Structures are given as structure tokens and as C-alpha cells.
C-alpha positions as CSV (number, residue, x, y, z in Angstrom):
1,M,158.0,83.3,73.6
2,K,160.3,86.3,74.0
3,Q,163.3,84.0,74.7
4,L,162.5,82.0,71.6
5,L,162.3,85.1,69.4
6,L,165.5,86.5,70.8
7,S,167.4,83.3,70.4
8,L,166.4,83.2,66.7
9,L,167.8,86.6,66.2
10,F,171.2,85.6,67.3
11,I,171.5,82.2,65.8
12,T,174.9,81.9,64.0
13,T,175.6,79.5,61.1
14,N,178.3,79.1,58.5
15,V,176.8,81.8,56.2
16,F,178.1,83.0,53.0
17,A,181.5,84.8,53.3
18,S,180.4,87.3,50.6
19,P,179.3,90.6,52.0
20,W,175.6,91.5,52.7
21,E,174.5,95.0,51.8
22,T,172.0,96.7,54.2
23,V,169.4,98.7,52.2
24,T,167.2,101.2,54.1
25,I,163.8,101.4,52.4
26,P,162.4,105.0,52.3
27,N,159.1,105.6,54.1
28,A,159.0,102.0,55.4
29,K,158.7,101.3,59.1
30,C,159.1,98.4,61.5
31,G,156.3,98.0,64.0
32,D,157.9,100.4,66.4
33,G,158.3,103.1,63.8
34,V,162.0,102.6,63.2
35,P,163.1,102.6,59.5
36,F,162.8,99.3,57.8
37,K,165.8,97.6,56.1
38,V,166.4,94.6,53.9
39,F,169.6,92.7,53.2
40,V,171.1,91.9,49.8
41,R,173.9,89.6,48.8
42,K,175.0,89.7,45.2
43,G,175.4,86.5,43.3
44,K,174.5,85.5,39.7
45,R,172.0,88.0,38.3
46,A,169.9,85.3,36.7
47,K,169.4,83.5,40.0
48,L,167.5,85.1,42.9
49,A,166.5,83.7,46.2
50,I,164.0,85.7,48.4
51,E,163.7,84.8,52.1
52,L,161.1,86.1,54.4
53,M,162.1,85.9,58.0
54,G,159.6,84.3,60.4
55,G,158.7,85.1,64.0
56,G,155.1,85.0,65.3
57,A,152.5,87.7,65.1
58,C,150.8,90.2,67.5
59,W,147.5,91.9,67.9
60,S,147.5,93.8,71.2
61,L,149.7,96.0,73.4
62,A,150.8,93.0,75.4
63,T,151.5,90.7,72.5
64,C,153.4,93.4,70.4
65,W,155.1,95.4,73.2
66,G,155.1,93.0,76.2
67,P,155.0,91.4,78.6
68,K,153.3,88.6,76.6
69,F,155.5,89.0,73.5
70,H,154.3,86.9,70.5
71,T,156.6,88.5,67.9
72,W,159.4,91.1,67.5
73,I,158.4,94.5,66.1
74,H,161.8,96.2,66.3
75,P,164.7,96.2,63.9
76,I,166.8,93.0,64.1
77,P,170.7,93.1,64.4
78,E,172.7,93.8,61.3
79,L,173.1,90.1,60.7
80,P,169.8,88.4,59.9
81,A,168.7,85.1,61.4
82,Y,169.9,83.1,58.5
83,S,168.5,79.7,57.5
84,Y,170.2,76.5,56.2
85,L,169.6,77.8,52.7
86,T,172.0,80.7,53.2
87,T,174.9,78.6,54.4
88,E,177.9,77.6,52.3
89,D,176.5,74.1,52.1
90,S,173.3,75.2,50.4
91,P,172.6,74.5,46.7
92,L,171.7,78.2,46.5
93,R,175.2,79.4,47.2
94,D,175.6,81.1,43.8
95,H,172.2,82.9,43.9
96,T,171.7,86.6,44.6
97,F,169.8,86.8,47.9
98,L,167.2,89.2,49.1
99,Y,166.4,88.8,52.8
100,F,163.4,90.5,54.5
101,P,163.6,90.9,58.2
102,Y,160.4,90.4,60.1
103,C,159.4,93.4,62.3
104,N,155.7,94.1,61.7
105,G,154.0,91.1,63.4
106,D,151.5,90.6,60.6
107,V,152.7,87.7,58.4
108,Y,153.6,90.2,55.7
109,A,149.8,90.9,55.2
110,G,149.5,94.2,57.2
111,N,148.6,97.6,55.8
112,H,147.5,99.7,58.7
113,T,148.8,101.4,61.9
114,A,147.2,100.2,65.1
115,N,146.7,102.2,68.3
116,Y,147.3,99.8,71.2
117,F,148.6,102.4,73.6
118,P,146.1,104.3,75.8
119,G,145.3,107.7,74.4
120,E,146.9,106.8,71.1
121,L,150.3,107.8,72.4
122,K,152.2,105.6,70.0
123,G,151.2,103.7,66.9
124,T,152.1,100.1,66.1
125,H,152.8,99.8,62.4
126,H,151.4,96.6,60.9
127,H,153.0,97.5,57.5
128,G,154.4,94.1,56.4
129,K,152.6,94.0,53.1
130,R,153.3,97.7,52.5
131,N,157.0,97.4,53.3
132,L,157.5,94.4,51.1
133,I,156.1,96.2,48.1
134,K,158.0,99.4,48.9
135,A,161.2,97.4,49.1
136,L,160.7,95.7,45.8
137,D,159.9,99.0,44.2
138,Y,163.0,100.7,45.6
139,L,165.3,97.8,44.7
140,K,164.0,97.9,41.2
141,A,164.0,101.7,40.8
142,N,167.6,101.9,42.0
143,R,168.7,98.7,40.1
144,I,170.1,97.2,43.3
145,I,168.6,93.9,41.9
146,D,168.1,93.5,38.2
147,F,164.8,91.8,38.3
148,P,164.3,91.5,34.5
149,Q,167.4,89.4,34.4
150,V,166.1,86.8,36.8
151,K,165.4,83.4,35.2
152,D,165.5,81.3,38.3
153,L,163.5,82.3,41.4
154,V,163.4,80.5,44.8
155,A,161.0,82.0,47.3
156,F,161.1,80.7,50.9
157,G,160.4,81.4,54.5
158,S,159.7,79.8,57.8
159,S,156.7,80.3,60.1
160,A,155.3,83.8,59.4
161,G,157.7,84.0,56.6
162,A,156.3,80.8,55.0
163,I,152.8,82.3,55.1
164,G,154.2,85.5,53.7
165,S,155.9,83.6,50.9
166,L,152.5,82.0,49.9
167,L,150.9,85.5,50.0
168,H,153.5,87.1,47.9
169,A,154.4,84.5,45.2
170,D,152.2,86.5,42.8
171,T,153.7,89.8,44.0
172,Y,157.2,88.8,43.0
173,L,156.0,88.1,39.4
174,K,155.0,91.7,39.0
175,Y,158.7,92.5,39.0
176,M,160.2,89.5,37.1
177,R,159.3,86.7,34.7
178,P,161.5,83.8,35.8
179,E,161.4,80.6,33.7
180,K,161.9,78.5,36.9
181,K,160.0,79.1,40.1
182,L,160.3,77.3,43.4
183,L,158.5,78.1,46.7
184,I,159.5,76.4,50.0
185,A,157.2,77.0,53.0
186,D,158.8,75.8,56.2
187,S,156.3,75.4,59.1
188,P,153.4,77.5,57.8
189,G,150.9,76.1,60.2
190,L,147.5,76.3,58.5
191,H,145.9,73.7,60.8
192,Y,144.6,76.0,63.5
193,G,141.7,75.6,65.9
194,P,138.2,76.9,65.4
195,N,138.8,79.9,67.6
196,F,142.1,81.0,65.9
197,W,140.9,84.1,64.2
198,K,139.0,85.5,67.2
199,K,142.1,87.0,68.8
200,F,142.9,89.4,66.0
201,T,141.6,93.0,65.8
202,P,139.0,93.9,63.1
203,E,141.7,95.9,61.3
204,L,144.1,93.0,61.2
205,M,141.3,90.7,60.0
206,R,140.5,93.2,57.3
207,D,144.2,93.1,56.1
208,F,144.3,89.3,56.4
209,G,141.1,88.9,54.5
210,E,142.1,91.2,51.6
211,T,145.6,89.8,51.3
212,F,144.6,86.1,51.6
213,A,141.7,86.6,49.2
214,K,144.0,87.9,46.5
215,V,145.8,84.6,46.3
216,G,142.5,82.6,46.4
217,I,142.6,81.7,50.2
218,H,139.4,82.7,51.9
219,I,139.1,83.0,55.7
220,D,136.3,81.2,57.5
221,L,135.9,82.9,60.9
222,S,134.5,79.6,62.4
223,S,137.4,77.5,61.2
224,G,141.2,77.7,61.4
225,L,141.8,74.9,59.0
226,V,143.3,76.6,56.0
227,A,145.3,73.6,54.6
228,P,142.5,72.3,52.3
229,Q,142.6,75.5,50.2
230,L,146.2,74.7,49.3
231,K,145.1,72.3,46.5
232,N,143.5,75.1,44.6
233,Y,146.4,77.4,45.4
234,C,148.8,74.9,43.9
235,N,146.6,74.1,40.9
236,T,146.2,77.8,39.9
237,R,150.0,78.2,40.0
238,S,150.9,75.2,38.0
239,D,154.2,76.8,36.7
240,W,155.5,76.9,40.3
241,K,157.1,74.0,42.1
242,M,156.3,74.1,45.8
243,G,157.4,72.2,48.9
244,F,155.7,72.4,52.3
245,I,157.5,71.3,55.5
246,Q,155.6,70.7,58.6
247,T,155.9,68.7,61.9
248,T,152.9,66.8,63.3
249,R,152.8,68.5,66.7
250,D,154.4,71.9,65.9
251,V,154.6,73.5,69.4
252,I,154.3,77.0,67.9
253,M,151.5,76.4,65.4
254,S,149.4,74.4,67.9
255,A,149.0,75.5,71.5
256,M,151.0,78.8,71.3
257,F,149.3,80.4,68.3
258,G,146.9,77.9,66.8
259,D,144.5,77.5,69.7
260,I,144.7,73.7,69.2
261,S,146.4,71.1,71.3
262,Q,149.5,69.3,69.9
263,E,147.7,66.0,69.7
264,E,144.7,67.5,67.9
265,H,147.2,69.3,65.6
266,K,148.7,66.0,64.7
267,K,145.3,64.5,63.9
268,V,144.4,67.4,61.6
269,V,147.8,67.4,59.8
270,L,147.6,63.7,59.1
271,G,143.9,63.7,58.5
272,R,141.8,63.8,55.4
273,E,141.9,67.6,55.1
274,G,145.5,67.9,56.4
275,I,148.3,69.2,54.2
276,R,149.7,65.9,53.2
277,N,146.4,64.3,51.9
278,T,145.3,67.6,50.4
279,L,148.5,67.9,48.3
280,R,149.1,64.2,47.7
281,N,147.9,64.1,44.1
282,T,148.9,67.6,43.0
283,K,151.5,67.7,40.2
284,N,153.5,70.6,41.4
285,C,153.3,70.5,45.2
286,S,154.8,68.1,47.7
287,T,155.1,67.8,51.4
288,H,157.6,66.8,54.1
289,I,155.9,65.8,57.3
290,S,158.0,64.8,60.3
291,E,157.0,63.6,63.8
292,G,157.6,65.9,66.6
293,I,157.1,69.4,68.1
294,G,159.7,71.2,66.0
295,H,159.2,74.5,64.3
296,M,161.1,76.4,61.6
297,L,163.2,73.3,60.7
298,L,165.4,75.0,58.1
299,I,166.8,77.6,60.6
300,I,169.3,75.2,62.0
301,P,171.1,72.8,59.6
302,D,171.4,70.0,62.1
303,V,167.7,70.2,62.8
304,A,166.9,70.1,59.1
305,A,169.2,67.0,58.7
306,N,167.6,65.1,61.5
307,S,163.9,65.8,60.8
308,I,162.7,62.7,58.9
309,D,159.6,62.4,56.8
310,I,157.2,59.8,58.4
311,E,156.6,58.1,55.0
312,S,159.7,58.5,52.8
313,G,162.4,58.5,55.5
314,E,164.0,61.5,53.7
315,S,165.4,64.4,55.9
316,A,164.1,67.9,55.6
317,K,167.6,69.0,54.4
318,D,167.7,66.3,51.7
319,Y,164.1,67.1,50.7
320,V,164.9,70.8,50.1
321,D,168.2,70.0,48.4
322,R,166.3,67.7,46.0
323,L,163.7,70.3,45.2
324,I,166.4,72.9,44.4
325,N,168.6,70.5,42.5
326,E,165.6,69.4,40.4
327,Q,165.0,73.0,39.5
328,Q,168.6,73.6,38.5
329,R,168.5,70.9,35.8
């Protein structure tokens, strides 16, 4: 897992030539206590894209600090792990971009400091939710992003960032009133095994429970199957367009995190309560389901171009391009 996380941090793609501004957010911390920063690239003021970086989760000394890393709780390098949507080929190339690095290990839902070290020698800051709100407040107060001018919003993320995007779609609307709203969730999982929630601490479960409940998603401690609740999530946000990208045997969201085998994950994803059948008849939400073990398909453009939906034959890249281009009309 450590090697996977580190490789994502240093992925290089043909990103925008325009400069990215690094903004340090006052009183915001990564999991290790180091100041939290976001990245901003200026484009058209009326168009804003917000990306939440993905990268696992942690709940103990071993999973947060090692040796059994399940996330990265330290600041990332100055250049974020960009996705396909931040390349020159993306239909979002003229948007202003706000990029949130992921360094709290809590799917952007955390709001507490944990004491995993013996004797409480060092805290682990699960401040993902807190940091996101502090960042939006700071960017607004200092007019780094002119939120009232935004008419077109695209919110997206992969893995933990996809979950965070679902949790904070409503948060964004406290700062702006865009006429067009699109959410893209790449590899959110949500088809976990029945023991999925048992590994997390009571404090993390409290944070998860509160943050998920605010968007109408309720945690059942005896079931890790969250996907059926997406129908209500979509229906109660009918002014949003949403696209969900998932592979059938996602190696990360099955055995590594989800406490479910790859084959069982496939059965659930394609089953009656899986994400495709749950959202099939919703007016504003759609899915792209491809065969395979892939995860975070939009991180590498070639992967996005070669991940093919099992029903339509459309690639993940073309699917995302279509959603964005439809919004631009």
C-alpha cells in the first residue's frame, strides 16, 4: 500500500502550463501536524473545478504511521497528483481549479485528533472536514477565489476524494450558487463487506456518522453496502448532474479496504442493490462500470481511455468528457 500511495504522489502528466498557487491555510493541519495547503490555478472566474485528492484511510498507529500504511498523512510534494481532468486535453482547461491534497486519512469527514502513540506523545490529526471548511473560508475571505461569480461548478475526486466529494457537495453551495453543477465520483467504493466499519475507532465512527448523516447517508454497522442509498442522495439533489465510475473487482475497495473479496465485490456491484441498478432510473445520475481490478481510473489518461463500460462500450475518458461537454452547452 505504501508503494501505491507514493507512486500516486509522483505521477506526472501533461498538466496545465499555467502556474499553480500554493495557499497555506491558517490553523489547518495535515495528519502529522504540519500546516495544510491547497493549490489554486486561475482560469475563468465563472467556471470552477474542485478536486479532492484520494488515497486510502487510516485508523491506528500502524495504518497511519507504519509499517502497515493505508494512507499518507504528511504534506504531499509541491505538485499534486493531478488527474486526467487537469491535463491540457481536459474539457475543463479554461476553469479555475481548486485542488485539495489528501493528508488526514479520514475521507474528508474527520473532525478530531487521535492519540495512537503510547502515552499520547503525538497526536494524529483527522481534520479532513475541518480543513476543507477552513480552506473555503480562507479563500473566500481573502478573495483568492471569487465564489459569488461561479456559475459553473464541477466537483470531482477519486477514491477517498470521491467519497469526500459526495460528502461536501452541499458544503460547496454555502459559498456559491452556480447555475450548473456536476459531480464526478471515480472509484468511491460503497460496496463493502459486512465487517467494514468494525476496524475504525469510535471517534472516527462518530465523525463518519455525523458527516454522512448530514447528506442523508446513514451508516449501518452490520452492513458495508452503502450504494443503495445513492438513489435518495441523487433524488434529493436533482439540480446536480452526477457520474459514478467504478470497476467490478476494484482491488483497493474490495480486499484491501472493503473486507470483501474481488469476486464478491463484482457480484454486489452488478447486483440488484449495486450502484448501476440503484441509479439506472434516476434522472440526474449515471454510472460507468468497467470490468477489472482498476482503481482511480481518471488519475492516468491512458487508463481512463482504455477502461470500457460493460454495457455501452464507452471509455471512462469519453464518459467524463460527455458529462462535462453536456454541462457546457
